[in-house]
N, C-alpha and C positions, 0 to 999 in steps of 0.2 A: 510709092508703091501704098495700094485703097487698105484701110484698113477696114477687116471683116465684121459689119453689126452682126452681135450673135441675136438680136431681135428678130433683124430682117425672117431670117431663117426659122423662128421660132411657129409653129402650127398654133394657132389661134382656135380655140372649141370657139361655139355661139355662146353669146351674152348664158352661161348656167345659174346665174349666181340665184339667191334664193329673194326674191321680192316677199312684201306685205302679204300677201295672197299664199303664196306658198310656203310660208312660217306658217299660216293659222292652219292651212290645211294641213300640213305634218305634224304640228301641234293636234285638232280635234282625230288624226288616223292615230296617234300614237295613244291618245283620254283612252280613242276604242276597242287598241289595242289589232290594229287592222294596217300597221303602217309595210311598207312590202322594204322587203332589203334593199332594192335599190333605189328605192328613194330617201328611204335613212341613210343608203352609202355618198346622197348626191348631198344630202343636209351637211355632215358630214365633213366634203371636203369642202361645198362651200358657200356654205352658210355664218354668217356668229355667233356666236354662243346666246352674245346676251339678247339676241334676237328668238332666241326659242325659251333661255326663261322667262321674258317678258311675258310671249305668248303665253308659257306653260299656267305664271300667275294670273292672266287673265282666264285664262279657262280654267281654272279652282275658283276662282270669284264667283264666275258667271254658273259658274256648277252649281255652287253653295249658295248661291243667292235665289236658281230655278230650287234647290231642295227646298228654301227656305221658304220662297212663295206656293212651291207643293203645301206643304206643313201646314200655312196659314190660311190659304184655299180650304184643305180639308177641314179644322178644326172651327172656321165660319162657316161652314153646312152642317156640321153635324152633329151642331146645336139646331 
């Protein structure tokens, strides 16, 4: 008698994991507050938290760097 392989009956969905581009898109959308519910659910189901934490830290550093450069530019042009 053959044993049934439980993995052979499993329906596989396309690779919908989060890649680098998708993580950055999700982090940017979340930063601007325009993340859709379906994308957020996909991130929670298929993404790794550490990837989103790193993306969030990078987005924060880019934002702070941009604000710093803007302030320096405004100060240098005001005198």
